[in-house]
N, C-alpha and C positions, 0 to 999 in steps of 0.2 A: 687744477687742483694744487694742494696744499703741498707745498715742500717742507723737507724738515729742517729747521735752523735752530740758532740760538735764542732765536729771539720768540719764534714760537713755540711754547711750554703745553702740553698737553694738561695742565693743570692750575692756567693761570686765572681770577675770575673775572667774571664778564657779567657786567649789571646792564639790564633792559627796562626802559621804562616805556610804557603805551600810552600813545593819547589815542583814541577809538574816538572816531566820529561817525556819526549814524545819521539815516533821514528817518524820523520814527514815523508810525501810523499819526494821520490827522484825524479819523473817525472809527470807531471802535469795530464795525464790521466791515471795514474795507482790507486790502489787502495793503502791506506797506508799497511806498513810492518805490518809484525804481527812475529816479532822474528827472528828464521831462521826455520819457518815453510815452507816446501814447496822448500829449497835450496840444495836437496840433490838431480842429477839428476837421478842416477844409485842406488836408494834406495832399488829396488826388490835387487840387487846383492849383498848389503850390510846385506839382512835379511834374507839371502840363509843360511840354517843351517852347509853347509860346510864353511861358513864365522865368525863363532859362537866366535872366539877369536877377529878376528877383529872388529867382531859390539860391543863386552864389550871392547874394547879398546875406539870405539869410544865414544860409552856413556858414560865413565867415561870422556873422555875430553871434553864433552857435559857438563856434571855435572860441572866440572872445572871452565870451560870458564865462565857458567851461574853465580856459586858461588863469583867470583873474581869479574866481574860486579856490582853483588847484594853488594858486600863489598866495593868496592869504591864508589859508590854513597850514602852505608849509612858512611861511612869514612865524605863525603863529608857534609852530613846531620848534621854530628855531629859537624863538625869542626862550621858551621854558627849556629849549638845550644850552643854549647860552647861561641864561640863571641859574641853572646847576652845575653846569661840567666845564665852564669857561670862565677866563680871567678878566681882568677889566679892558685888556687887547682883543678879547673875544677868542682866543687863542686856546684850544684845551688843556687843561690843567694837567700837568704830568702823571696826579693821583685819579686822574679821571680818563686816561686815554682808553680803557676798558668800558666807559659808560655809554651806553647805546640808548640814543630817544627814536622811537618808531611812530610814524604815522600810519595810522591802518584804517580804512573807510570801509563799508559795507558792500557788498553786492549790488550791482546794478546804480550804484549811489552817481556813475557819471552817464549812463547810458543816454542817450540822445536824441531831438523828436527824429533826427535823420543818421542814419547811422555813417561811421566813418568809413572813406575806400583808405586802403594801404597807405596812398600817399598821403591824402590828408590829415592821418593820423600819425602820419612822419613827419609830417610838419610839425604838428603840436607837439610829438615828443622832442623835436629838437629846441621847442621853446621849454619845454618842463627840463630840458638838458642845460640851459645856457641860467635857468632857475638854479637847477642843482648843482652845480659849478659855483655858484656863489653861496652857497650853505656847505657849512661845519662839517668836517668828519665826523661819522659815528651819529648821522642824522640817516636815518631809513625811512623811505617812504614805499607803504603797500597802496598803490594806487587801484582801488574797486570799484566796477569795472568798466569795460567800454565795451561800447558794440560795435564791431568791425565788420565790413562788408566785403568780399574776398570778390577774386574777379570770376569766379565758377557760381556768383551769387548765392551763397550761403554766408550767414553770420555766426562771427566768433564771438565769444564771451572772453575777455583779454584783462588779464590783473596784470600791472606794470609795479614791478619791484626797480627801487631804484635805492643805489647806497650815493650819499653825496659827497662833494668832494670836489676837490682840484678837477680830477679826472671821475665821472661818476659814472656808476656800473650799471647797465640796465638790463631785467631779463623780461621777457616778454611770454606769462603761463597762460594757456588756455585750458578753460573749462573742460575737463574729461566726460563727464554727466551731465546731460542737459536734461533738466524736467518737461511734462507736459504745460506746468504751469509757467514756464519759464517765459518773458515778454517774446514776441514775435512780430518782427517789422511785416507791413504790407511792400509788395512790388505793384506796381501799377504799370499795365502793359496798355496802349494807345493804339487807334487805331491810324487810320491815313488823315484823319479827319481830325486829330487830337483829342478826340473823343473817349474816355477812359471805357475800353473795351471789356476788360475785367480785371477782379482784385483777385489776388494769389498773395500768399506768405513767403518770405524767405525761409527755408528750414537752418535752424539751429545748429551750426558743427557741433560734431559728438564723435568720440573717439569709437563709438562702434560703426561708423561711416567709414565705409573700407575705403571710398572712392576719394573722400579727402586727402592730399596728401601737405601737412604744415611743412616740411621742407622745401615745398615749393614757391612759399610766398616768404619772406624777407622784407627788412625794413634797415636803413643806414639813419643811424642818430650820432653826432660827434663824430662823422666818417668813417665809425664804426658798423660795419656789417652784422647784424641778429637775426634769427629765425624767432617764428613764434614754436610754441614745444609745449607736450601734454606733462612734460618731466617740472614736477612740481618742488623741487629740492634745489633749494640755491644755496650757492657758495658764499660766506661773507666772511669781511674781516676787517677787525676791529685796529682802529690809529695805533693802539699797541701790540700792534702784531699777532691778536689771538682771535686765531679763525674757528669757525662754527656753522653752521648748516642754518635756516631758514624754509620750515619745511608750510607749504599752502596750500589748504584745502579748498576749494570753492564749492560752497555749499554740499549738494548731494557727491561730490567726491568724499567728503569725510564720512558718508554713511558706506563708499564702497571702497573704504580706506587706500584711497589713490596714494597719499603720502607714506603710508607703511610701507606699501606693495614697490613704489620707487625707491624706496630707502632702503630694502631688501637688496634692490636690482643691484644700486648704485655699491652698495658694500661688496658682493659677489663678485660686480666686472672689475673693480679694484684691485679685490684680492687675486681674480684667476689674473689679471695684468702684471700683478706683482709676482706671479709666478711663474708667467713666460717673459721676467726682468725686463717689460716695456715702462714699469713705474714702480719708483724706489721712496713715493711719497708716504706721509703717515695719513689717517683720516681721524679728524677732529673727533672729540668725544661729546661735545658741545652741540645743543639742537633745541632752535625755539620755534614752536610748534602754534601756528596761526589758522582759525577757521574764519573764511569771509563767506557771508551768506544774507538773501535775503529773510529766510526764518528755516530754521533746522535748530532740531534739539541735538545740543552734542553729546559723545561721550567719549571717557577717558579711552576706553580699551579699542575706539577706535584710532585713534592719534599718535601722538609720539611726544607723550608730558604731559606738562603744565597747558592747560589751551589757553591760547587769547583767540577773542570772538569780538566781530563784529558786524551786530545785525541789529537789523532796527526794533526788532522786539527783546530779543535774548538777552542784547548787551545792559539793556536797561533795569534785569535782574542782577546778572554777574558776565561783566566782560572779562575777567581773568582773575582764577584760582589764588590764593594764598597772596592777595594786594590787598592795600586800601586805595579806595576808590574817592575821587574827587567829586564835588558835588556839580551835578548835571548845569551847564552852559550852554544855551540855545543862541544861535546864530542865524542870521539869514544873509547870504551871500547871492551874487550875480545867478548863478545856475541853480534849477532846480527848488526843492524845498527846503525849508528850516531845516537846520543841522543840530545835533546836539553833541557837545564835546565831553567826552568823559577820561581824566588821567588816571592811572594807574601810578601804583607807590614804585619807588625802581625795586626788580626782584632779580636775583643773583639767575643767570639762564641754569636749566637743566643739561643732564646728560641722556643720551639713548635711552628708551627702555632696555631692561635685563634680553629680551631676546637680540636686541642690534648691539647693544654695547659690548657683550662679552665674544660677537664677531669680532667687533672694533680691535677689540683689545687684542685679541687672537692675531690678526694682521699687523697693529701695531708690534708686539714683540716680535714677529717675524721680520720686521722693518729695522729695529732696532737691536735684533741680534738676542736678545732675550727669550729664553727657553720658557713655554707655560708654565707656572706650576701645576703638579701631578693634582693638588687638591681640586684646579681650576677644569680640568681637563673634560670631565664628564659635561660639566656647565656647558663649557664652551660647543661642547661637538649638540650639547643638544639645539641650540643656539642657530647651529650652521643650517643652509639652504637645503633643500632635499639632493640638490647638486652637488653637496658635499658628504651628503650622509654613507656613501660608501666605506669613509675611516672609521661607520662603527659596525660594530661584530653583529652575527644575526641574533646573539642572544639578547643582545640589549636594545635592539631595534623591536624583537619580538614584546618585552616588556613595557617601553614606550609606547606600543602603537595601541593598546585599548584606551588609556587616559588622552591620546592626542586624538584618535575618532570622537571622545566625547567632547572634546572642548570644539570642534569642526562642527559637532552637530548643534551644540550650543548655540555657537554663533549664527549659524544659518537658521535656527528657530528664531532667536533675538531678532534678525535682521525680517523674516517673513513676518513675525508680528507688528514690526514696525510699519512696515509696507501696507500690512492688512486696518492697520485703524489711522495713518495719515493718507495713503494714496487712494483706497479702492472708491471710497465714497467722497466724492467732493463737497463739501459744502455749497450753500445755495450763493451765498456772497461770490464766491469764490467763483462759482459756473457764469455767475451775471456778470463780473470783472473778465473772464475767458470771451462769454461772446461779445462784449464793446470791443474789446481788444483783436477780435476775430479770429480767436484760437478754436480750433478743430478741438475739441474734448471729444475724441476720440474713445476714450476708455470707460468715458460717462456711459455709453452708449451699451457697454458690456458691464458694468460696474459691479451688477449681481454675481455674472459669471465669474468674474477676477476675482472677487471676494471670496468666492465658496472655492475656486480652485485653491487661494492662497491657504484659506482655513481648513481644508481636507490635506496638503500639503504637509503644513504644520503639523498636523494631529497625526499624520502617518510618520513623520520624521521623529515624534514625541516616543512614538509607541517604541522605535526602533532604538532609539537613546536608552531607554528604559530596561530594554529586553534584556536579559542575563543568558540568552541560548544565543542571541545574534554576535559571532563573531567580525566579521567584515562589513560592521555598523555604516561606514564611510560609502562601500561601495552599495550598499541598499538604495541611501540618500541618493546618491547618482542617478542609480537607476529611476527610482522616483522623481527625481527634478528634470531628468532625461524625458521622462512621460507627461511630465506637466508642459513641460516646452511645446510638446506633440499635440498635446488637446488644446492650448491655447492658439498655434496657428491651422488645427483643423477648426477651431470657431473662426477665427477669420484673421488671412495672412498680415493685415497689418496692424494687427496685436505686437507684431514682434519688436515694434517701435516702441511699446508703452515701458513703464520701471517695472512692473510684476514680469516681463520675459527679460528684461536685460537683468533684475535681481537673483532669478532663478538661474541664468545664464552665467552671472559671477559667482554665485556659489558654488556651481560646477567647476568651475576654473580652479578654485579655492580648494577644491578637493584632487582635484587632478595634481595639483601643486606639490600633493601630499603623496601623491599616487600617480605617478605620470603612465602607467601601464593601465588605466583604464579608457577603453575603449570610450570614445563620445557617439554619440546616436541623436545628434541636432536636426533637427526637423528642417528638409531644404523649403527654400523661397519658392513659391509660385510665382510665376511672371502671368 
């Protein structure tokens, strides 16, 4: 974490230029490309034990093509970075020490035909580390995303964040919330006579999977041990000593506000550590927010300020607000489908949104020994998490209760409406694609039921929101959500793995974050 010294000032300007790289749709009615996933027609034969040498050669060639593609993209970003920020010696100019160039790719862009084992992935990262070490400071890479097969036969969707320079820094972020339409790799079990006995799918790792413990997996890069993490808030530092955070939501994680929730937890944890006398550093006011996706509509209220998005569809319309965009440049590299490069004009990095900003300022003032201005006290207290709300008087809490409930219910209604539109009814092309990829479209079997449940729940919560007689609106919404979860599992217990169930559970958690005393009544899983 950042320590306070004369070089790390809170108000130093930080400029970020993004180079967004996406693999666009090639046909109108097809889903966007997913790297080289699903491109091998006779994968079962290749995976047969009798072809182990052929398989080893294929996997090496797969890694080599992928590395060559990443190297070409890094060289392109390096050239653009040096043109704008470096002198003739390729050293960063003193006036450009806080100018960052960032390469960002869309989700699944680096999905291979066969997922990497953790050992194979580590080998690729060593090659990327050597490349990053030769690259200039202030060049950051958001490499999205890779498929990793864990020792317990599950697939992680991993984004790699790299801060280039003499001692490159790596972070490995795992997607929190997987979607039913995400790619799933096939697992081929063979009988003694080496014939395919049956075909099944490796499950995708999800934060709701209680059996998967990410801290049990680790990777060593450049002699440094790293762990995979659901935490998507990355601490960064410019060559000029300005600290900032990079927040990266992976597709559906944006809709579930994962970065926002992790940011709140980070701020709370650091301040509590300060109160215990364990931490004396300040928290940077600067944050840059990104979404890497295969397709999702972004909304500012789900994120942390200005959004940079790498998305095969959306980025062609708008990849970063408040910036000018270059003309599209199409390239074909050794790995995967053709790519499009979009460059944004440099933009000053923004600060935390008001809710987080007020809490950061309060913490920093404590560290610096500055008394918070009286006029700011109420604003800061409003922004504090529920764990710190005991500082508010009971009268003040009562006055704020109603508008807070209304905000909660409005957010729930919006999320249900989005889910109702985008999830309950899969389009025919998507269903066809899911079938070819051997994805079991469980939700489609009950799509009418799920759609009706969503619509009914949304209308009931809407009535609660509009009612002038109901005081405890959040509590009533909590009961409705719980009843809906029970109704879904009564229909089919397997539906607890669908997005509808997870969305309802997430909304219950958001209510409980404000009202911890509410008892949960979640349906138990049947066996």
